[in-house]
N, C-alpha and C positions, 0 to 999 in steps of 0.2 A: 571511505571508512567502512561502509556497509559491505562492500565487496571483500575487504580485508577480514571483516568479522566472519564472513561466510567461507573463508579459505580460498578466495579467488586470487588472481595474479595481477589484476588491473588496478593499481593504486600507486600513488606517489609517496615519497619519503615523509612529506608533511602529513599525509593521510595516516600512515602507519604510526607516526609519533603521537598524533592525537588519539588514534584508536587504542594504542597501548596505554595511554593515560586513562582512557575510559575503562579499559579492562582492569587496570590496577584498582580503580574505584569500585568496579562492579565485575568481579571475575566471571560471572555467568553471562557476560555480554554476547559471547558467541552462541550460547544456547538460546538467548532471546532472539537473535537474528535468524537462526535456523527455524525456530518456532514460528516466526512471522512469515517466512517463506512457505512453511507447511500449511499455515492457516490460509494463505492466499490460494494455494493449490486446492485445498479442501473446499473453500468457498466457491471458487470458479467451477470445480467439478459439480458442486450442488446446483449452481445456476445453469450450467450447460446440460446436465443430465436430468435434473428433476424439475427445473423451472422453465426449460425451453428457451433460455436466453442464448442468442447466437451472435451477439456483438458486445464488445467490451471497450471501455475507455480507461486506460491505466495511467494515472497521472502520478509522476514521481516514480517511474518504473525502475530506475537504476540500470546498472549494467546487465547484459543478458546472462542468465544463469540457467542451469538445468531445471526443467519444469517451469519454464516461463509461461505466461498467461496464454499465449497463442498455442503453445505446445499442448497444454492441458485442454484448452477449449476445442482445438481442432482434432485432438485425439478422440474426442467424443462426437463432435460435429465438424467434419472436414470443411464445411462451408462457413465456419465462423469467421467473423471479421474482428480485428483488433487494432486499436490505435494506441500507441505508446507515446507518452509525453514526459520529457525531463529537461531540466535547465543546466545539467552538468555537461561541460564541453567534452569530457572523457566519454560520456555516453554517446554524444554526437559522433565521435570518432568510431564507435563500435555499432553504429545504427544499422549497418548492412546485416550484421548478424541477427538483429532483431527482426529484420524484414523477410526472413525465410519463411514463406507460407506454403500451405498445401495448394495445389492447383485450383481447388474448388473455392478456397477461402481467400482472405486478403489481409495484409498487415501494412501499417503505415507508422512512421515515426515523426513526431513534431518536436522541434527544439523550442520549448516555451516554458513559462514560469506559472506555477499554480496561482500566484497572486494576481494574475491577469486572466481570469477565467473566460472572458469574452473573446480574447485572442485565441484561446484554445478552441472554443466552440465554433468560431467563425473561420478558422483556418480551412482552406480548400481541401487539404488532405483529410480533415475530420469529416467534412460534409460529403466528400466523395467515397469515404470508406464506411461511414455509419449512416444508417437510415433512421432518422429521428421520428419516424412514425411508428416504429416498432421498439419494444423494450431493449434497453441498454444496461449493461452492468458497469457501473462507475466504480473504479477502484482507487481508494485513497489510503494506501497501506503504509503505515509508519512514515507519513509525510506531514500530517497536520501539526505535529508537535514542533515542526520547524517554522510554523507560522505564528508569530507573536500576536498578542491581543490587539496591538495597535494596527496590525494589518487586516483586521476585521475578518478572521477566519469564518465566522458565521455567514457573512455576506458572500464569501467565496463559495462555500458549500451550497448556499441557497441559490446562487446564480447557476451553478452547475445542475442542481436538481431540478430547478424550474424549467430548464431546457429539455429535460428528459420526459418522455411520455409516461402515462400511467402504466404500471406493470414493470417499470424499470426497478433496478436494485442498486443499493449502495453497499459495497464491501469496504470497511474502514477499520484501521487499527491505530492505536495511539499509546505512547509511553505514559505510564502512570507512576506516581510516587507512593501509592498507598500500600505497597507490599514490602518496601525496604525502609531502613532507618533514614532519618533526615540527612545524616552525614554522607550516606551513599548517594542519595539524590543530588546533593550539592557537589559531590566529587564528579559525578557523571556530567552534570551541567557545566562545571568548570572545565572539564576536558574538552567538551565540544566548543565552548566559548573561546578557549585558548587556540583552538584550531580554526577559529573564524566563523563558527556556526552557532547561531542562536537556537536554544532549545527551550520550549515551554511545556513542561509535563503537566498533564491535567488528570484529575481523578475520574472515577466512574461517572459521577453526576455531571461534572463539567463537560466531559466528552459526550455524554448523552445529549446535553443541551446544545452543544456545538454542532453535532452531526446528524442526530436522528429525530429531531422534532418533526412531527407530522408523518413519520414513516411507521410501517408495521414491522417490528422486529421478528426475524425468523427464529424459532426456538433453536437453541436454548437461550437466546437473548444476548445481552451485552455482558461479557465476562472475560476473564483472562483467556487469551487466544488458544492456549494449549488445551483448554476444556471445551472449545467450540467443535462439536461433532468429531471428536478424536477418532482416529483409525485404531480399532481394537488390536490390529496386528502390529502396531508400531511399538508395543511394549510399554514399560512404565513411563508415565509422563512426569515432566519436571514439576517442582513446586512453583507456586505462584510467584514467589520472590525471585526465582531464577529467570522468570520471563518478564515480569513487570510491564507487560503490554496488554491492554484491553482491546477487545475487538467485537464486531458484530456484523451481521448481514441483515439488511432491512429492505422492505419493498415499498415503493411509492404507490399509494392507492390510486 
């Protein structure tokens, strides 16, 4: 569905049907998807260029798209290392496209589920690609809203962050209901549920409690992603309701 929103070609009829229902409920869905990708690119650029982070763990990476994490990071630091993680079989089929790295750097792909963080952390590919004695950029972009409360998302995030050394960063974004009418939120949720995907939208404070406790937020903090260090050259920015995704970058002390 995400690939469809972004205008890609790698999706099934069931994905398109569910995505079209979501677009009918929320016509700005494609805008939200594009803004999420742009937020990831800006955040990775910040970490690679201003914070000196040279390795990234991107969980829920999705299908390869232009401006993927390794392309952005290695465009700044050719020696950057990136591990991608996703549980979608379609992503597994396209994994080779994700693994195209610079000669100096390294990329790996793991077929795993965010709900099993220890499996991700202990995977040989993770340990061989990332050095856990140096700062790592953990990316949880537009994925935590697919983890319901009963799956203990706080535990998942804490397990991942506890494994990272001081000076590491979290880049995270999350769908929020606070900018749209209740009927729009219900329509989006219904479209995903019909397609077999559970969604739990969380507002600003719920997302902060879930992901950023004990971390130091990088200015401008937690806000709608289109307003996080926007590129002045990108032109007019969409309204908050057209995005309906909050995000932030935060440092582990």
